[in-house]
N, C-alpha and C positions, 0 to 999 in steps of 0.2 A: 434246752429240751433233754428230756429224759432218756438215757440209753434203754430203748425199747428190745425185747427179744419175743417176738411173737410165737406162740408155741401152737396155737390153734386147737383142735381136739386133742385129748388125751387118751390113749387105748387103756382100759380098764382090763380088759380080756382079750386076747389076740383072736382072731379067726384060725379056723384048722382048715388045711388043704390036703386032699389026696395026692397019690404020686403024679398025677397029670396036671396039678394045678389048679383043680375044679374045687370051689370053696364047699366046705362041710357045714360049718358053722360060722356064721357074721361075727365080727369082732364088736365089742360093746365098749361106749366112750363114758368117760366120766363127764358129769353134767357142765356146760359151760364151754365158752371159747376163752382160752388161758393165754396171759400176756406176763412177762416178767418185765421188771424194770430195776434199776441200780438204786434207786431210792424211792420213797413214798411219793403218789402223786395226789394231792389233796383233793382234787375233784373227783378222783376215782374210788374215793373211802368206801361207798356202798357196795364196792364190788372186791373188796380184799378177801383172799381165801381165808376161811375160817373154818377148821383151825389151819393154821399155817402148816404146808405141806414139810414131812420129816425129812424126805428124800426128795428135794426138788427135781424136776425134769433137766434142767440146765442150771449151771453155775456159772457166773461170769470170771474172767480171768483173774488170777491170784486168789481164787476161792471166795469172792464176794458172793453171799448168799442172797438171791434175788428177791424182791418184793414180788408177791404173787398175786395177781387178779385175775377172777372168772366172771366174764360177762355174760348174758343169757345167751347171745350170739355173735357171729362176727359181724352184722350188721348194727349191733347194739354198740360194739366195739368201735366200728369204723364212724358211728353217729357222734361219740364222744372226741374221737378225733378232729372231727368237723367243729365241735362247739368251741 
């Protein structure tokens, strides 16, 4: 099996908060449910991040640059896991 690193939702713009912790503006997120692997998963080819991230959210030990996938949702990713 592939070494998976589940990223999930990626914050595009962080939310803002006042001194008491009340939310002023909500965070925004990049589209998709993101997952990294150490190598390509042929069955997931339709979900490869395009373009490939210049600065990945996570990098594997030893500086291994991940293969990034963006599924439409967590449920879509889980369905691919069950297939």
